[in-house]
mmCIF file of the N, C-alpha and C atoms, coordinates in Angstrom:
data_MODEL
# 
_entry.id   MODEL 
# 
loop_
_atom_site.group_PDB 
_atom_site.id 
_atom_site.type_symbol 
_atom_site.label_atom_id 
_atom_site.label_alt_id 
_atom_site.label_comp_id 
_atom_site.label_asym_id 
_atom_site.label_entity_id 
_atom_site.label_seq_id 
_atom_site.pdbx_PDB_ins_code 
_atom_site.Cartn_x 
_atom_site.Cartn_y 
_atom_site.Cartn_z 
_atom_site.occupancy 
_atom_site.B_iso_or_equiv 
_atom_site.pdbx_formal_charge 
_atom_site.auth_seq_id 
_atom_site.auth_comp_id 
_atom_site.auth_asym_id 
_atom_site.auth_atom_id 
_atom_site.pdbx_PDB_model_num 
ATOM 1   N N  . MET A 1 1  ? 3.543   43.923  21.253  1.00 0.00 ? 1  MET A N  1 
ATOM 2   C CA . MET A 1 1  ? 2.386   43.051  21.272  1.00 0.00 ? 1  MET A CA 1 
ATOM 3   C C  . MET A 1 1  ? 1.999   42.609  19.869  1.00 0.00 ? 1  MET A C  1 
ATOM 4   N N  . SER A 1 2  ? 2.591   43.223  18.839  1.00 0.00 ? 2  SER A N  1 
ATOM 5   C CA . SER A 1 2  ? 2.226   42.881  17.473  1.00 0.00 ? 2  SER A CA 1 
ATOM 6   C C  . SER A 1 2  ? 2.671   41.466  17.109  1.00 0.00 ? 2  SER A C  1 
ATOM 7   N N  . TRP A 1 3  ? 3.733   40.946  17.726  1.00 0.00 ? 3  TRP A N  1 
ATOM 8   C CA . TRP A 1 3  ? 4.195   39.612  17.396  1.00 0.00 ? 3  TRP A CA 1 
ATOM 9   C C  . TRP A 1 3  ? 3.585   38.545  18.302  1.00 0.00 ? 3  TRP A C  1 
ATOM 10  N N  . ARG A 1 4  ? 2.724   38.957  19.189  1.00 0.00 ? 4  ARG A N  1 
ATOM 11  C CA . ARG A 1 4  ? 2.024   38.010  20.049  1.00 0.00 ? 4  ARG A CA 1 
ATOM 12  C C  . ARG A 1 4  ? 0.551   38.002  19.692  1.00 0.00 ? 4  ARG A C  1 
ATOM 13  N N  . ARG A 1 5  ? -0.066  36.885  19.917  1.00 0.00 ? 5  ARG A N  1 
ATOM 14  C CA . ARG A 1 5  ? -1.481  36.751  19.619  1.00 0.00 ? 5  ARG A CA 1 
ATOM 15  C C  . ARG A 1 5  ? -2.196  36.297  20.878  1.00 0.00 ? 5  ARG A C  1 
ATOM 16  N N  . ARG A 1 6  ? -3.295  36.900  21.168  1.00 0.00 ? 6  ARG A N  1 
ATOM 17  C CA . ARG A 1 6  ? -4.026  36.564  22.376  1.00 0.00 ? 6  ARG A CA 1 
ATOM 18  C C  . ARG A 1 6  ? -4.894  35.334  22.126  1.00 0.00 ? 6  ARG A C  1 
ATOM 19  N N  . ARG A 1 7  ? -4.789  34.351  23.006  1.00 0.00 ? 7  ARG A N  1 
ATOM 20  C CA . ARG A 1 7  ? -5.603  33.140  22.931  1.00 0.00 ? 7  ARG A CA 1 
ATOM 21  C C  . ARG A 1 7  ? -6.913  33.355  23.664  1.00 0.00 ? 7  ARG A C  1 
ATOM 22  N N  . ALA A 1 8  ? -7.794  32.368  23.522  1.00 0.00 ? 8  ALA A N  1 
ATOM 23  C CA . ALA A 1 8  ? -9.129  32.483  24.133  1.00 0.00 ? 8  ALA A CA 1 
ATOM 24  C C  . ALA A 1 8  ? -9.048  32.574  25.655  1.00 0.00 ? 8  ALA A C  1 
ATOM 25  N N  . GLY A 1 9  ? -8.101  31.879  26.268  1.00 0.00 ? 9  GLY A N  1 
ATOM 26  C CA . GLY A 1 9  ? -7.989  31.872  27.719  1.00 0.00 ? 9  GLY A CA 1 
ATOM 27  C C  . GLY A 1 9  ? -7.254  33.075  28.272  1.00 0.00 ? 9  GLY A C  1 
ATOM 28  N N  . GLY A 1 10 ? -6.852  34.011  27.416  1.00 0.00 ? 10 GLY A N  1 
ATOM 29  C CA . GLY A 1 10 ? -6.130  35.175  27.877  1.00 0.00 ? 10 GLY A CA 1 
ATOM 30  C C  . GLY A 1 10 ? -4.628  35.034  27.769  1.00 0.00 ? 10 GLY A C  1 
ATOM 31  N N  . ASP A 1 11 ? -4.149  33.831  27.410  1.00 0.00 ? 11 ASP A N  1 
ATOM 32  C CA . ASP A 1 11 ? -2.711  33.625  27.236  1.00 0.00 ? 11 ASP A CA 1 
ATOM 33  C C  . ASP A 1 11 ? -2.264  34.327  25.954  1.00 0.00 ? 11 ASP A C  1 
ATOM 34  N N  . THR A 1 12 ? -0.978  34.513  25.868  1.00 0.00 ? 12 THR A N  1 
ATOM 35  C CA . THR A 1 12 ? -0.439  35.043  24.620  1.00 0.00 ? 12 THR A CA 1 
ATOM 36  C C  . THR A 1 12 ? 0.379   33.958  23.947  1.00 0.00 ? 12 THR A C  1 
ATOM 37  N N  . GLU A 1 13 ? 0.393   33.976  22.638  1.00 0.00 ? 13 GLU A N  1 
ATOM 38  C CA . GLU A 1 13 ? 1.118   32.977  21.869  1.00 0.00 ? 13 GLU A CA 1 
ATOM 39  C C  . GLU A 1 13 ? 2.319   33.666  21.227  1.00 0.00 ? 13 GLU A C  1 
ATOM 40  N N  . SER A 1 14 ? 3.500   33.166  21.494  1.00 0.00 ? 14 SER A N  1 
ATOM 41  C CA . SER A 1 14 ? 4.708   33.782  20.943  1.00 0.00 ? 14 SER A CA 1 
ATOM 42  C C  . SER A 1 14 ? 4.946   33.283  19.524  1.00 0.00 ? 14 SER A C  1 
ATOM 43  N N  . ARG A 1 15 ? 6.015   33.777  18.925  1.00 0.00 ? 15 ARG A N  1 
ATOM 44  C CA . ARG A 1 15 ? 6.358   33.346  17.573  1.00 0.00 ? 15 ARG A CA 1 
ATOM 45  C C  . ARG A 1 15 ? 6.644   31.846  17.522  1.00 0.00 ? 15 ARG A C  1 
ATOM 46  N N  . GLY A 1 16 ? 7.169   31.276  18.576  1.00 0.00 ? 16 GLY A N  1 
ATOM 47  C CA . GLY A 1 16 ? 7.417   29.843  18.619  1.00 0.00 ? 16 GLY A CA 1 
ATOM 48  C C  . GLY A 1 16 ? 6.130   29.055  18.441  1.00 0.00 ? 16 GLY A C  1 
ATOM 49  N N  . GLY A 1 17 ? 5.063   29.518  19.024  1.00 0.00 ? 17 GLY A N  1 
ATOM 50  C CA . GLY A 1 17 ? 3.775   28.852  18.861  1.00 0.00 ? 17 GLY A CA 1 
ATOM 51  C C  . GLY A 1 17 ? 3.271   28.933  17.444  1.00 0.00 ? 17 GLY A C  1 
ATOM 52  N N  . ILE A 1 18 ? 3.516   30.060  16.808  1.00 0.00 ? 18 ILE A N  1 
ATOM 53  C CA . ILE A 1 18 ? 3.101   30.210  15.414  1.00 0.00 ? 18 ILE A CA 1 
ATOM 54  C C  . ILE A 1 18 ? 3.920   29.281  14.532  1.00 0.00 ? 18 ILE A C  1 
ATOM 55  N N  . ALA A 1 19 ? 5.213   29.195  14.799  1.00 0.00 ? 19 ALA A N  1 
ATOM 56  C CA . ALA A 1 19 ? 6.067   28.293  14.025  1.00 0.00 ? 19 ALA A CA 1 
ATOM 57  C C  . ALA A 1 19 ? 5.630   26.851  14.226  1.00 0.00 ? 19 ALA A C  1 
ATOM 58  N N  . ASP A 1 20 ? 5.266   26.508  15.458  1.00 0.00 ? 20 ASP A N  1 
ATOM 59  C CA . ASP A 1 20 ? 4.787   25.155  15.726  1.00 0.00 ? 20 ASP A CA 1 
ATOM 60  C C  . ASP A 1 20 ? 3.513   24.865  14.939  1.00 0.00 ? 20 ASP A C  1 
ATOM 61  N N  . ARG A 1 21 ? 2.641   25.851  14.883  1.00 0.00 ? 21 ARG A N  1 
ATOM 62  C CA . ARG A 1 21 ? 1.402   25.666  14.129  1.00 0.00 ? 21 ARG A CA 1 
ATOM 63  C C  . ARG A 1 21 ? 1.678   25.546  12.641  1.00 0.00 ? 21 ARG A C  1 
ATOM 64  N N  . PHE A 1 22 ? 2.743   26.130  12.157  1.00 0.00 ? 22 PHE A N  1 
ATOM 65  C CA . PHE A 1 22 ? 3.115   26.033  10.757  1.00 0.00 ? 22 PHE A CA 1 
ATOM 66  C C  . PHE A 1 22 ? 3.796   24.694  10.457  1.00 0.00 ? 22 PHE A C  1 
ATOM 67  N N  . TRP A 1 23 ? 4.725   24.273  11.311  1.00 0.00 ? 23 TRP A N  1 
ATOM 68  C CA . TRP A 1 23 ? 5.506   23.075  11.050  1.00 0.00 ? 23 TRP A CA 1 
ATOM 69  C C  . TRP A 1 23 ? 4.771   21.789  11.386  1.00 0.00 ? 23 TRP A C  1 
ATOM 70  N N  . ALA A 1 24 ? 3.856   21.814  12.326  1.00 0.00 ? 24 ALA A N  1 
ATOM 71  C CA . ALA A 1 24 ? 3.141   20.591  12.722  1.00 0.00 ? 24 ALA A CA 1 
ATOM 72  C C  . ALA A 1 24 ? 2.402   19.957  11.541  1.00 0.00 ? 24 ALA A C  1 
ATOM 73  N N  . PRO A 1 25 ? 1.631   20.720  10.767  1.00 0.00 ? 25 PRO A N  1 
ATOM 74  C CA . PRO A 1 25 ? 0.971   20.085  9.612   1.00 0.00 ? 25 PRO A CA 1 
ATOM 75  C C  . PRO A 1 25 ? 1.967   19.557  8.580   1.00 0.00 ? 25 PRO A C  1 
ATOM 76  N N  . LEU A 1 26 ? 3.087   20.242  8.412   1.00 0.00 ? 26 LEU A N  1 
ATOM 77  C CA . LEU A 1 26 ? 4.097   19.752  7.477   1.00 0.00 ? 26 LEU A CA 1 
ATOM 78  C C  . LEU A 1 26 ? 4.674   18.424  7.952   1.00 0.00 ? 26 LEU A C  1 
ATOM 79  N N  . ALA A 1 27 ? 4.889   18.314  9.248   1.00 0.00 ? 27 ALA A N  1 
ATOM 80  C CA . ALA A 1 27 ? 5.396   17.056  9.799   1.00 0.00 ? 27 ALA A CA 1 
ATOM 81  C C  . ALA A 1 27 ? 4.386   15.932  9.583   1.00 0.00 ? 27 ALA A C  1 
ATOM 82  N N  . VAL A 1 28 ? 3.112   16.245  9.733   1.00 0.00 ? 28 VAL A N  1 
ATOM 83  C CA . VAL A 1 28 ? 2.062   15.246  9.504   1.00 0.00 ? 28 VAL A CA 1 
ATOM 84  C C  . VAL A 1 28 ? 2.077   14.797  8.045   1.00 0.00 ? 28 VAL A C  1 
ATOM 85  N N  . VAL A 1 29 ? 2.228   15.728  7.126   1.00 0.00 ? 29 VAL A N  1 
ATOM 86  C CA . VAL A 1 29 ? 2.269   15.391  5.703   1.00 0.00 ? 29 VAL A CA 1 
ATOM 87  C C  . VAL A 1 29 ? 3.466   14.495  5.401   1.00 0.00 ? 29 VAL A C  1 
ATOM 88  N N  . VAL A 1 30 ? 4.612   14.799  5.984   1.00 0.00 ? 30 VAL A N  1 
ATOM 89  C CA . VAL A 1 30 ? 5.806   13.978  5.753   1.00 0.00 ? 30 VAL A CA 1 
ATOM 90  C C  . VAL A 1 30 ? 5.580   12.569  6.287   1.00 0.00 ? 30 VAL A C  1 
ATOM 91  N N  . LYS A 1 31 ? 4.982   12.460  7.462   1.00 0.00 ? 31 LYS A N  1 
ATOM 92  C CA . LYS A 1 31 ? 4.703   11.136  8.035   1.00 0.00 ? 31 LYS A CA 1 
ATOM 93  C C  . LYS A 1 31 ? 3.724   10.366  7.162   1.00 0.00 ? 31 LYS A C  1 
ATOM 94  N N  . LEU A 1 32 ? 2.696   11.040  6.665   1.00 0.00 ? 32 LEU A N  1 
ATOM 95  C CA . LEU A 1 32 ? 1.726   10.382  5.795   1.00 0.00 ? 32 LEU A CA 1 
ATOM 96  C C  . LEU A 1 32 ? 2.370   9.936   4.493   1.00 0.00 ? 32 LEU A C  1 
ATOM 97  N N  . GLN A 1 33 ? 3.262   10.764  3.965   1.00 0.00 ? 33 GLN A N  1 
ATOM 98  C CA . GLN A 1 33 ? 3.951   10.406  2.727   1.00 0.00 ? 33 GLN A CA 1 
ATOM 99  C C  . GLN A 1 33 ? 4.801   9.154   2.944   1.00 0.00 ? 33 GLN A C  1 
ATOM 100 N N  . ASP A 1 34 ? 5.464   9.068   4.078   1.00 0.00 ? 34 ASP A N  1 
ATOM 101 C CA . ASP A 1 34 ? 6.261   7.889   4.395   1.00 0.00 ? 34 ASP A CA 1 
ATOM 102 C C  . ASP A 1 34 ? 5.372   6.655   4.492   1.00 0.00 ? 34 ASP A C  1 
ATOM 103 N N  . LYS A 1 35 ? 4.238   6.814   5.153   1.00 0.00 ? 35 LYS A N  1 
ATOM 104 C CA . LYS A 1 35 ? 3.313   5.693   5.310   1.00 0.00 ? 35 LYS A CA 1 
ATOM 105 C C  . LYS A 1 35 ? 2.778   5.237   3.959   1.00 0.00 ? 35 LYS A C  1 
ATOM 106 N N  . VAL A 1 36 ? 2.429   6.177   3.103   1.00 0.00 ? 36 VAL A N  1 
ATOM 107 C CA . VAL A 1 36 ? 1.935   5.834   1.768   1.00 0.00 ? 36 VAL A CA 1 
ATOM 108 C C  . VAL A 1 36 ? 3.022   5.115   0.976   1.00 0.00 ? 36 VAL A C  1 
ATOM 109 N N  . GLY A 1 37 ? 4.249   5.570   1.107   1.00 0.00 ? 37 GLY A N  1 
ATOM 110 C CA . GLY A 1 37 ? 5.362   4.914   0.419   1.00 0.00 ? 37 GLY A CA 1 
ATOM 111 C C  . GLY A 1 37 ? 5.545   3.472   0.870   1.00 0.00 ? 37 GLY A C  1 
ATOM 112 N N  . ARG A 1 38 ? 5.452   3.252   2.171   1.00 0.00 ? 38 ARG A N  1 
ATOM 113 C CA . ARG A 1 38 ? 5.579   1.879   2.684   1.00 0.00 ? 38 ARG A CA 1 
ATOM 114 C C  . ARG A 1 38 ? 4.433   1.012   2.204   1.00 0.00 ? 38 ARG A C  1 
ATOM 115 N N  . GLN A 1 39 ? 3.216   1.565   2.203   1.00 0.00 ? 39 GLN A N  1 
ATOM 116 C CA . GLN A 1 39 ? 2.061   0.794   1.744   1.00 0.00 ? 39 GLN A CA 1 
ATOM 117 C C  . GLN A 1 39 ? 2.157   0.494   0.248   1.00 0.00 ? 39 GLN A C  1 
ATOM 118 N N  . ALA A 1 40 ? 2.689   1.421   -0.524  1.00 0.00 ? 40 ALA A N  1 
ATOM 119 C CA . ALA A 1 40 ? 2.875   1.181   -1.956  1.00 0.00 ? 40 ALA A CA 1 
ATOM 120 C C  . ALA A 1 40 ? 3.874   0.055   -2.181  1.00 0.00 ? 40 ALA A C  1 
ATOM 121 N N  . GLY A 1 41 ? 4.931   0.036   -1.389  1.00 0.00 ? 41 GLY A N  1 
ATOM 122 C CA . GLY A 1 41 ? 5.908   -1.049  -1.487  1.00 0.00 ? 41 GLY A CA 1 
ATOM 123 C C  . GLY A 1 41 ? 5.295   -2.393  -1.137  1.00 0.00 ? 41 GLY A C  1 
ATOM 124 N N  . ALA A 1 42 ? 4.482   -2.401  -0.096  1.00 0.00 ? 42 ALA A N  1 
ATOM 125 C CA . ALA A 1 42 ? 3.817   -3.641  0.296   1.00 0.00 ? 42 ALA A CA 1 
ATOM 126 C C  . ALA A 1 42 ? 2.839   -4.093  -0.785  1.00 0.00 ? 42 ALA A C  1 
ATOM 127 N N  . ALA A 1 43 ? 2.120   -3.157  -1.377  1.00 0.00 ? 43 ALA A N  1 
ATOM 128 C CA . ALA A 1 43 ? 1.172   -3.498  -2.440  1.00 0.00 ? 43 ALA A CA 1 
ATOM 129 C C  . ALA A 1 43 ? 1.906   -4.055  -3.655  1.00 0.00 ? 43 ALA A C  1 
ATOM 130 N N  . LYS A 1 44 ? 3.066   -3.497  -3.947  1.00 0.00 ? 44 LYS A N  1 
ATOM 131 C CA . LYS A 1 44 ? 3.860   -3.985  -5.072  1.00 0.00 ? 44 LYS A CA 1 
ATOM 132 C C  . LYS A 1 44 ? 4.307   -5.425  -4.821  1.00 0.00 ? 44 LYS A C  1 
ATOM 133 N N  . GLY A 1 45 ? 4.710   -5.716  -3.590  1.00 0.00 ? 45 GLY A N  1 
ATOM 134 C CA . GLY A 1 45 ? 5.094   -7.083  -3.237  1.00 0.00 ? 45 GLY A CA 1 
ATOM 135 C C  . GLY A 1 45 ? 3.932   -8.049  -3.343  1.00 0.00 ? 45 GLY A C  1 
ATOM 136 N N  . ARG A 1 46 ? 2.762   -7.612  -2.874  1.00 0.00 ? 46 ARG A N  1 
ATOM 137 C CA . ARG A 1 46 ? 1.568   -8.459  -2.978  1.00 0.00 ? 46 ARG A CA 1 
ATOM 138 C C  . ARG A 1 46 ? 1.215   -8.708  -4.443  1.00 0.00 ? 46 ARG A C  1 
ATOM 139 N N  . GLN A 1 47 ? 1.300   -7.668  -5.264  1.00 0.00 ? 47 GLN A N  1 
ATOM 140 C CA . GLN A 1 47 ? 0.996   -7.821  -6.685  1.00 0.00 ? 47 GLN A CA 1 
ATOM 141 C C  . GLN A 1 47 ? 1.939   -8.829  -7.334  1.00 0.00 ? 47 GLN A C  1 
ATOM 142 N N  . SER A 1 48 ? 3.197   -8.777  -6.969  1.00 0.00 ? 48 SER A N  1 
ATOM 143 C CA . SER A 1 48 ? 4.173   -9.723  -7.506  1.00 0.00 ? 48 SER A CA 1 
ATOM 144 C C  . SER A 1 48 ? 3.819   -11.149 -7.109  1.00 0.00 ? 48 SER A C  1 
ATOM 145 N N  . ARG A 1 49 ? 3.445   -11.347 -5.848  1.00 0.00 ? 49 ARG A N  1 
ATOM 146 C CA . ARG A 1 49 ? 3.057   -12.690 -5.399  1.00 0.00 ? 49 ARG A CA 1 
ATOM 147 C C  . ARG A 1 49 ? 1.803   -13.167 -6.112  1.00 0.00 ? 49 ARG A C  1 
ATOM 148 N N  . ILE A 1 50 ? 0.848   -12.274 -6.334  1.00 0.00 ? 50 ILE A N  1 
ATOM 149 C CA . ILE A 1 50 ? -0.380  -12.642 -7.051  1.00 0.00 ? 50 ILE A CA 1 
ATOM 150 C C  . ILE A 1 50 ? -0.050  -13.072 -8.479  1.00 0.00 ? 50 ILE A C  1 
ATOM 151 N N  . GLU A 1 51 ? 0.834   -12.322 -9.134  1.00 0.00 ? 51 GLU A N  1 
ATOM 152 C CA . GLU A 1 51 ? 1.215   -12.680 -10.497 1.00 0.00 ? 51 GLU A CA 1 
ATOM 153 C C  . GLU A 1 51 ? 1.937   -14.026 -10.533 1.00 0.00 ? 51 GLU A C  1 
ATOM 154 N N  . ASP A 1 52 ? 2.780   -14.295 -9.555  1.00 0.00 ? 52 ASP A N  1 
ATOM 155 C CA . ASP A 1 52 ? 3.458   -15.591 -9.482  1.00 0.00 ? 52 ASP A CA 1 
ATOM 156 C C  . ASP A 1 52 ? 2.450   -16.718 -9.287  1.00 0.00 ? 52 ASP A C  1 
ATOM 157 N N  . LEU A 1 53 ? 1.475   -16.509 -8.417  1.00 0.00 ? 53 LEU A N  1 
ATOM 158 C CA . LEU A 1 53 ? 0.450   -17.528 -8.194  1.00 0.00 ? 53 LEU A CA 1 
ATOM 159 C C  . LEU A 1 53 ? -0.385  -17.749 -9.449  1.00 0.00 ? 53 LEU A C  1 
ATOM 160 N N  . ALA A 1 54 ? -0.703  -16.676 -10.166 1.00 0.00 ? 54 ALA A N  1 
ATOM 161 C CA . ALA A 1 54 ? -1.471  -16.817 -11.404 1.00 0.00 ? 54 ALA A CA 1 
ATOM 162 C C  . ALA A 1 54 ? -0.691  -17.642 -12.423 1.00 0.00 ? 54 ALA A C  1 
ATOM 163 N N  . ALA A 1 55 ? 0.597   -17.409 -12.522 1.00 0.00 ? 55 ALA A N  1 
ATOM 164 C CA . ALA A 1 55 ? 1.424   -18.188 -13.454 1.00 0.00 ? 55 ALA A CA 1 
ATOM 165 C C  . ALA A 1 55 ? 1.452   -19.661 -13.046 1.00 0.00 ? 55 ALA A C  1 
ATOM 166 N N  . ARG A 1 56 ? 1.522   -19.915 -11.758 1.00 0.00 ? 56 ARG A N  1 
ATOM 167 C CA . ARG A 1 56 ? 1.506   -21.310 -11.290 1.00 0.00 ? 56 ARG A CA 1 
ATOM 168 C C  . ARG A 1 56 ? 0.189   -21.984 -11.611 1.00 0.00 ? 56 ARG A C  1 
ATOM 169 N N  . VAL A 1 57 ? -0.908  -21.272 -11.443 1.00 0.00 ? 57 VAL A N  1 
ATOM 170 C CA . VAL A 1 57 ? -2.228  -21.838 -11.751 1.00 0.00 ? 57 VAL A CA 1 
ATOM 171 C C  . VAL A 1 57 ? -2.325  -22.165 -13.240 1.00 0.00 ? 57 VAL A C  1 
ATOM 172 N N  . ILE A 1 58 ? -1.821  -21.271 -14.075 1.00 0.00 ? 58 ILE A N  1 
ATOM 173 C CA . ILE A 1 58 ? -1.851  -21.514 -15.524 1.00 0.00 ? 58 ILE A CA 1 
ATOM 174 C C  . ILE A 1 58 ? -1.055  -22.772 -15.873 1.00 0.00 ? 58 ILE A C  1 
ATOM 175 N N  . ARG A 1 59 ? 0.124   -22.910 -15.246 1.00 0.00 ? 59 ARG A N  1 
ATOM 176 C CA . ARG A 1 59 ? 0.927   -24.112 -15.520 1.00 0.00 ? 59 ARG A CA 1 
ATOM 177 C C  . ARG A 1 59 ? 0.215   -25.376 -15.038 1.00 0.00 ? 59 ARG A C  1 
ATOM 178 N N  . LEU A 1 60 ? -0.425  -25.306 -13.886 1.00 0.00 ? 60 LEU A N  1 
ATOM 179 C CA . LEU A 1 60 ? -1.174  -26.469 -13.375 1.00 0.00 ? 60 LEU A CA 1 
ATOM 180 C C  . LEU A 1 60 ? -2.340  -26.816 -14.284 1.00 0.00 ? 60 LEU A C  1 
ATOM 181 N N  . GLU A 1 61 ? -3.034  -25.796 -14.778 1.00 0.00 ? 61 GLU A N  1 
ATOM 182 C CA . GLU A 1 61 ? -4.142  -26.052 -15.697 1.00 0.00 ? 61 GLU A CA 1 
ATOM 183 C C  . GLU A 1 61 ? -3.650  -26.742 -16.966 1.00 0.00 ? 61 GLU A C  1 
ATOM 184 N N  . ALA A 1 62 ? -2.521  -26.289 -17.484 1.00 0.00 ? 62 ALA A N  1 
ATOM 185 C CA . ALA A 1 62 ? -1.972  -26.893 -18.701 1.00 0.00 ? 62 ALA A CA 1 
ATOM 186 C C  . ALA A 1 62 ? -1.601  -28.349 -18.450 1.00 0.00 ? 62 ALA A C  1 
ATOM 187 N N  . ARG A 1 63 ? -0.970  -28.629 -17.322 1.00 0.00 ? 63 ARG A N  1 
ATOM 188 C CA . ARG A 1 63 ? -0.616  -30.015 -16.993 1.00 0.00 ? 63 ARG A CA 1 
ATOM 189 C C  . ARG A 1 63 ? -1.851  -30.874 -16.829 1.00 0.00 ? 63 ARG A C  1 
ATOM 190 N N  . MET A 1 64 ? -2.858  -30.332 -16.167 1.00 0.00 ? 64 MET A N  1 
ATOM 191 C CA . MET A 1 64 ? -4.090  -31.086 -15.962 1.00 0.00 ? 64 MET A CA 1 
ATOM 192 C C  . MET A 1 64 ? -4.746  -31.423 -17.305 1.00 0.00 ? 64 MET A C  1 
ATOM 193 N N  . GLU A 1 65 ? -4.769  -30.468 -18.222 1.00 0.00 ? 65 GLU A N  1 
ATOM 194 C CA . GLU A 1 65 ? -5.343  -30.728 -19.534 1.00 0.00 ? 65 GLU A CA 1 
ATOM 195 C C  . GLU A 1 65 ? -4.565  -31.804 -20.280 1.00 0.00 ? 65 GLU A C  1 
ATOM 196 N N  . MET A 1 66 ? -3.230  -31.766 -20.166 1.00 0.00 ? 66 MET A N  1 
ATOM 197 C CA . MET A 1 66 ? -2.411  -32.778 -20.829 1.00 0.00 ? 66 MET A CA 1 
ATOM 198 C C  . MET A 1 66 ? -2.688  -34.163 -20.252 1.00 0.00 ? 66 MET A C  1 
ATOM 199 N N  . VAL A 1 67 ? -2.792  -34.255 -18.939 1.00 0.00 ? 67 VAL A N  1 
ATOM 200 C CA . VAL A 1 67 ? -3.056  -35.537 -18.291 1.00 0.00 ? 67 VAL A CA 1 
ATOM 201 C C  . VAL A 1 67 ? -4.443  -36.037 -18.669 1.00 0.00 ? 67 VAL A C  1 
ATOM 202 N N  . LEU A 1 68 ? -5.430  -35.164 -18.644 1.00 0.00 ? 68 LEU A N  1 
ATOM 203 C CA . LEU A 1 68 ? -6.786  -35.582 -19.005 1.00 0.00 ? 68 LEU A CA 1 
ATOM 204 C C  . LEU A 1 68 ? -6.856  -36.029 -20.460 1.00 0.00 ? 68 LEU A C  1 
ATOM 205 N N  . HIS A 1 69 ? -6.158  -35.340 -21.317 1.00 0.00 ? 69 HIS A N  1 
ATOM 206 C CA . HIS A 1 69 ? -6.132  -35.727 -22.727 1.00 0.00 ? 69 HIS A CA 1 
ATOM 207 C C  . HIS A 1 69 ? -5.496  -37.103 -22.883 1.00 0.00 ? 69 HIS A C  1 
ATOM 208 N N  . ALA A 1 70 ? -4.406  -37.365 -22.155 1.00 0.00 ? 70 ALA A N  1 
ATOM 209 C CA . ALA A 1 70 ? -3.743  -38.664 -22.230 1.00 0.00 ? 70 ALA A CA 1 
ATOM 210 C C  . ALA A 1 70 ? -4.632  -39.766 -21.674 1.00 0.00 ? 70 ALA A C  1 
ATOM 211 N N  . VAL A 1 71 ? -5.346  -39.478 -20.599 1.00 0.00 ? 71 VAL A N  1 
ATOM 212 C CA . VAL A 1 71 ? -6.246  -40.470 -20.008 1.00 0.00 ? 71 VAL A CA 1 
ATOM 213 C C  . VAL A 1 71 ? -7.391  -40.767 -20.954 1.00 0.00 ? 71 VAL A C  1 
ATOM 214 N N  . MET A 1 72 ? -7.930  -39.746 -21.598 1.00 0.00 ? 72 MET A N  1 
ATOM 215 C CA . MET A 1 72 ? -9.040  -39.958 -22.522 1.00 0.00 ? 72 MET A CA 1 
ATOM 216 C C  . MET A 1 72 ? -8.618  -40.813 -23.709 1.00 0.00 ? 72 MET A C  1 
ATOM 217 N N  . ARG A 1 73 ? -7.371  -40.686 -24.148 1.00 0.00 ? 73 ARG A N  1 
ATOM 218 C CA . ARG A 1 73 ? -6.876  -41.518 -25.256 1.00 0.00 ? 73 ARG A CA 1 
ATOM 219 C C  . ARG A 1 73 ? -6.766  -42.971 -24.847 1.00 0.00 ? 73 ARG A C  1 
ATOM 220 N N  . ARG A 1 74 ? -6.423  -43.216 -23.594 1.00 0.00 ? 74 ARG A N  1 
ATOM 221 C CA . ARG A 1 74 ? -6.214  -44.603 -23.133 1.00 0.00 ? 74 ARG A CA 1 
ATOM 222 C C  . ARG A 1 74 ? -7.527  -45.302 -22.819 1.00 0.00 ? 74 ARG A C  1 
ATOM 223 N N  . LEU A 1 75 ? -8.581  -44.572 -22.572 1.00 0.00 ? 75 LEU A N  1 
ATOM 224 C CA . LEU A 1 75 ? -9.854  -45.203 -22.259 1.00 0.00 ? 75 LEU A CA 1 
ATOM 225 C C  . LEU A 1 75 ? -10.407 -45.884 -23.514 1.00 0.00 ? 75 LEU A C  1 
ATOM 226 N N  . PRO A 1 76 ? -11.083 -47.026 -23.297 1.00 0.00 ? 76 PRO A N  1 
ATOM 227 C CA . PRO A 1 76 ? -11.687 -47.680 -24.455 1.00 0.00 ? 76 PRO A CA 1 
ATOM 228 C C  . PRO A 1 76 ? -12.759 -46.799 -25.065 1.00 0.00 ? 76 PRO A C  1 
ATOM 229 N N  . GLY A 1 77 ? -12.740 -46.700 -26.341 1.00 0.00 ? 77 GLY A N  1 
ATOM 230 C CA . GLY A 1 77 ? -13.733 -45.870 -27.050 1.00 0.00 ? 77 GLY A CA 1 
ATOM 231 C C  . GLY A 1 77 ? -13.343 -44.398 -27.073 1.00 0.00 ? 77 GLY A C  1 
ATOM 232 N N  . GLY A 1 78 ? -12.166 -44.039 -26.528 1.00 0.00 ? 78 GLY A N  1 
ATOM 233 C CA . GLY A 1 78 ? -11.766 -42.642 -26.454 1.00 0.00 ? 78 GLY A CA 1 
ATOM 234 C C  . GLY A 1 78 ? -10.824 -42.288 -27.479 1.00 0.00 ? 78 GLY A C  1 
# 
């Protein structure tokens, strides 16, 4: 009886139940680690897209300034 544990309902829990109670949280941790890894990969992809968009905005701003400068030169009195 030393390797069995009595449950609240009067059942006994064998060593397999103890092993399940030990391995179940480890399995949860492994699943969470996988999920975090996938989310980190997705975040990295989003960050890359954000940086690409920021570079595009900077290039558009530079072009807009060049065009506005050229237009201001062509206006009378400019």
